[in-house]
N, C-alpha and C positions, 0 to 999 in steps of 0.2 A: 504494499499499499504506500502511496506517495504522501508525504507530509510536506505541506507548503507553509513556510514561515513568512509572515507578512510583517514588515517593519515600516513604520511611517518615517518619511524623509521630511525634515523641516525645509521650508522654502528659504533660500538665500535672502538676506535682508535687502541687498541691493536690488535684486530682481523684484521683490515685493514693493519696494519704494518706486521703481520705474512703472510698475503696473498701476499702483495707486495714483501716481502723478498723471499718467495718461488718462485714467478714468476721471480724476478730479478736473483735469483740463477740459474734458467733454461733459462735465456735470453728471456723471454716472457713478453708482456705487457697485463695485464688483462683489461677486460671491466667490470666495477662494477656498479650495479644498487641496490640501497637501498631497503629494504623490506618495507612493509606497515602493519598497523594495520587496520583491517576492523571490524567495529562494526555495528550491526543491531540495530537501534534506538528503544527504548522502550522494549528491551529484554535484556537478559543476554548473548546473543550470540556474540562471538568475534573470529576472526581468525587472526593469525600472519603470514604474508607471509615472507618467508625467504629472506635474501639478495641473489641476484643472481649475480654470477661472471662467465663470459665466458672466458675460458682459452683454447686455441688451439681448438676452435669450440666445446668445451664440456661445458655443464652447470653444475656449482658447486653451491650448496646451503649451506648457512651458517646462523646460529642464533647467536645473541649476547650472551655472557656469557656461551657458550657451548664449550665443548672440542671435538666436532666431526663436520664433514661435510658430505654431500651427493653428489653423482654424478648423474645427470639426474632426479632423483625423490627421494622421502623421504623413499624409501624402505630399503636401506642398509646404515648404518652409518659407517664412516671411522674416524680413529683417526686424529685429527688436526696436531699432531706431524709428521704424515706421508704424509702431503700434498705435500711436495717437491718431494717425491718419486713417488706419483701418477701422478704428472704433468710430470715428466721425462718419465714415462712409456707410456703416451698417445701419 
């Protein structure tokens, strides 16, 4: 039987401040849920779930120490410096 250990990952303070700034700039309050690290015991398998932020009913995905974010799924990456612009367009 597989045992999966789930450990919450705290969001980097710099990343959180960038998200809050972009939302505040656009007059929106985000809903933030921290990501998780899932490890399958007795294997070398691990999965990092992204931090999930809901802004204007859209799901934004972020990873610590990365200069990009995704909207909806991990298919397309957008530059973190353009976050405010994407929020304004939605």
